[in-house]
BAKEZA-690925 format. One record per residue (C-alpha): residue in three letters; x, y, z. Coordinates in steps of 0.02 Angstrom, whole numbers, padded with zeros to 5 digits, always signed. Example, Ala and Ser with C-alpha at 12.3 -4.5 7.8 and 13.67 -1.06 7.14 Angstrom:
// BAKEZA-690925
ALA+00615-00225+00390 SER+00684-00053+00357 
This chain:
// BAKEZA-690925
MET+00000+00000+00000 LYS+00138+00120+00047 ARG+00236+00069-00108 ASN+00087+00108-00222 LEU+00062+00278-00138 LEU+00245+00322-00162 LEU+00234+00274-00346 VAL+00082+00385-00372 ILE+00170+00533-00291 CYS+00325+00510-00400 LEU+00222+00500-00559 THR+00128+00658-00510 LEU+00290+00754-00484 VAL+00355+00697-00654 VAL+00196+00757-00741 ILE+00205+00926-00655 ALA+00388+00948-00702 ALA+00353+00900-00882 GLY+00210+01023-00891 ALA+00319+01162-00821 THR+00457+01134-00947 GLY+00349+01093-01096 CYS+00235+01244-01093 SER+00283+01423-01132 ARG+00184+01552-01038 GLU+00194+01734-00986 VAL+00111+01810-00836 VAL+00093+01998-00818 THR+00147+02061-00648 SER+00157+02233-00571 GLY+00344+02238-00608 GLY+00334+02183-00789 VAL+00310+02021-00886 LEU+00348+01853-00804 GLY+00427+01741-00936 ASP+00422+01552-00952 LYS+00578+01534-00845 GLY+00516+01647-00708 ILE+00620+01796-00766 ILE+00533+01964-00749 LEU+00553+02065-00909 SER+00545+02253-00885 GLN+00404+02345-00969 GLN+00537+02463-01036 SER+00583+02331-01165 THR+00407+02321-01236 GLY+00377+02499-01295 ILE+00439+02616-01430 TRP+00622+02665-01406 VAL+00682+02830-01478 SER+00826+02949-01456 GLY+00816+03137-01462 GLU+00944+03272-01492 GLY+00937+03456-01448 GLU+01063+03583-01508 VAL+01081+03763-01454 SER+01194+03898-01525 VAL+01279+04002-01392 VAL+01367+04168-01412 PRO+01514+04171-01289 ASP+01517+04312-01162 VAL+01683+04267-01080 ALA+01859+04262-01153 ILE+01999+04164-01071 LEU+02172+04228-01114 ASN+02321+04110-01096 PHE+02478+04214-01078 GLY+02630+04248-00972 VAL+02811+04303-00968 GLU+02975+04216-01005 ALA+03149+04278-00959 GLN+03321+04206-00990 ALA+03482+04260-00903 ALA+03652+04194-00852 THR+03592+04157-00675 VAL+03431+04094-00599 ALA+03416+04247-00488 GLU+03429+04368-00634 ALA+03304+04270-00740 GLN+03182+04266-00593 ARG+03201+04453-00566 GLN+03165+04496-00747 ALA+03016+04380-00755 ALA+02945+04446-00591 GLU+02958+04628-00644 ALA+02876+04592-00812 MET+02735+04495-00730 GLU+02705+04631-00601 ALA+02686+04757-00741 VAL+02563+04642-00830 MET+02461+04611-00672 ALA+02450+04799-00640 GLU+02386+04824-00817 LEU+02253+04690-00795 ASP+02197+04776-00636 GLU+02175+04937-00734 TYR+02052+04846-00846 GLY+01954+04778-00699 ILE+02014+04598-00708 ASP+01984+04525-00534 GLU+02122+04426-00447 LYS+02006+04275-00432 ASP+01995+04270-00621 ILE+02184+04253-00641 LYS+02257+04079-00618 THR+02437+04019-00631 GLN+02451+03877-00757 ARG+02637+03844-00759 TYR+02793+03908-00675 SER+02961+03833-00722 ILE+03147+03862-00705 TYR+03263+03759-00811 PRO+03440+03770-00880 VAL+03471+03817-01060 ARG+03611+03722-01146 ARG+03687+03727-01319 TRP+03803+03610-01410 ARG+03968+03687-01460 ASP+04115+03590-01532 ASP+04036+03424-01483 GLU+04015+03485-01305 GLU+03856+03534-01214 ILE+03879+03704-01132 LEU+03767+03789-01004 ILE+03725+03962-01068 GLY+03596+04018-00940 TYR+03428+03988-00858 ARG+03251+04017-00919 VAL+03105+04064-00807 THR+02929+04044-00875 ASN+02771+04103-00787 MET+02608+04066-00880 VAL+02433+04113-00819 THR+02254+04120-00880 ALA+02146+04274-00859 LYS+01958+04270-00876 ILE+01896+04425-00967 ARG+01713+04452-00924 LYS+01692+04595-01048 VAL+01728+04500-01206 ASP+01731+04660-01310 ASP+01885+04717-01214 THR+01986+04564-01262 GLY+02083+04640-01407 ILE+02126+04797-01309 ILE+02185+04696-01159 ILE+02296+04586-01269 ASP+02379+04741-01340 ALA+02403+04816-01167 VAL+02481+04655-01099 ALA+02599+04643-01247 LYS+02652+04824-01225 VAL+02692+04823-01039 GLY+02768+04649-01044 GLY+02884+04698-01184 ASP+03006+04567-01248 PHE+02960+04452-01104 THR+02779+04434-01160 ARG+02714+04265-01216 ILE+02533+04248-01274 ARG+02489+04067-01310 GLY+02306+04076-01357 ILE+02129+04128-01317 SER+01970+04029-01285 PHE+01788+04073-01258 ASP+01650+04018-01139 VAL+01489+04081-01059 LYS+01457+04139-00881 ASP+01304+04029-00851 ARG+01270+03870-00950 THR+01109+03823-00859 PRO+00981+03908-00974 TYR+01065+03833-01127 TYR+01059+03658-01052 GLU+00873+03681-01018 GLU+00837+03741-01194 ALA+00935+03597-01270 ARG+00842+03470-01162 THR+00674+03542-01217 LYS+00725+03524-01399 ALA+00788+03347-01370 MET+00623+03292-01291 LYS+00525+03369-01433 ASP+00635+03280-01559 ALA+00609+03113-01470 LYS+00420+03137-01462 ASN+00408+03176-01648 LYS+00505+03019-01690 ALA+00396+02913-01576 ILE+00236+02981-01654 GLN+00298+02939-01828 LEU+00349+02763-01777 ALA+00182+02732-01692 ASN+00088+02789-01847 LEU+00194+02679-01959 ALA+00165+02530-01845 GLY-00021+02563-01831 VAL-00019+02574-01641 GLY-00062+02707-01514 LEU+00072+02804-01423 GLY+00060+02809-01235 LYS+00155+02903-01102 ALA+00343+02900-01080 THR+00395+02759-00963 TYR+00582+02791-00965 VAL+00690+02945-00997 SER+00879+02948-00990 GLU+00995+03093-01026 GLY+01147+03032-01119 ALA+01292+03129-01187 ILE+01298+03315-01161 TYR+01419+03393-01281 TRP+01485+03561-01228 PRO+01636+03592-01339 SER+01800+03631-01257 PRO+01819+03819-01264 VAL+01863+03869-01441 ARG+02047+03911-01441 ASP+02133+04029-01560 PHE+02321+04012-01553 LEU+02390+04187-01561 GLU+02568+04130-01523 TRP+02627+04307-01485 GLU+02811+04306-01439 GLY+02901+04449-01356 GLY+02980+04572-01475 ALA+02838+04561-01602 PRO+02773+04735-01645 VAL+02612+04784-01557 PRO+02477+04830-01684 ALA+02433+05013-01697 ALA+02248+04968-01699 PRO+02169+04853-01568 THR+02191+04668-01605 PRO+02026+04607-01682 ILE+01947+04464-01585 SER+01789+04372-01642 PRO+01712+04249-01516 GLY+01597+04167-01644 GLU+01473+04036-01579 LEU+01478+03879-01474 LYS+01364+03729-01504 LEU+01286+03641-01355 THR+01211+03469-01391 VAL+01107+03360-01274 ASN+01060+03180-01316 ILE+00921+03083-01228 GLN+00838+02913-01241 VAL+00650+02893-01213 ILE+00537+02740-01209 TYR+00351+02764-01240 GLU+00219+02635-01201 ILE+00110+02563-01339 ILE-00077+02578-01314 
């Protein structure tokens, strides 16, 4: 009797197992779709997937000048003295144009020996001191005039490596680009829904992807000391920057 009961139980378990593995079924749950192997599939994978892009043109209102002084002399002390005096004159000139100290940042300061080969022998001929800084010019229209002023007071020690442009506040441009990106995504989703003959529901997933804010546009002026200072102000054109925001959106199908 017990043996027959055990046999019936074993056969029942085999039938249940065969039914579980032989049938494919999906059960909708609150978290998504329950597949035949008990794996919950997210509802995000069942809608219309689109990407959107928003681009905004920005006129820079800040110029960032990369410049400094460089002095060479027979001794370190003399090279340092010349560089310090030239930089002090430049800093005083920037102050005259209202450039705040917090907007001036040292980028590189170096002291190194200068050697030359002569008759198959390397000879020490002096020392070079370089002091490079960046200055943020918040009145972009003054950029050309400030470049000329720096070159004049710095004299032969002046080194101007380049200029770049930026904006004081990027927030409103980000917001505008996001608005355009969402609109672009919605238009694509509507078209896809119409082509598929389905209804477009609400967005179930939104992800902001790459935000492309170009590195500040740099113009390499490469102004070395001794170059003549233009009689007229140096012309500077900031042009435009392009801000791009990419998003991914999933809409439900209704």
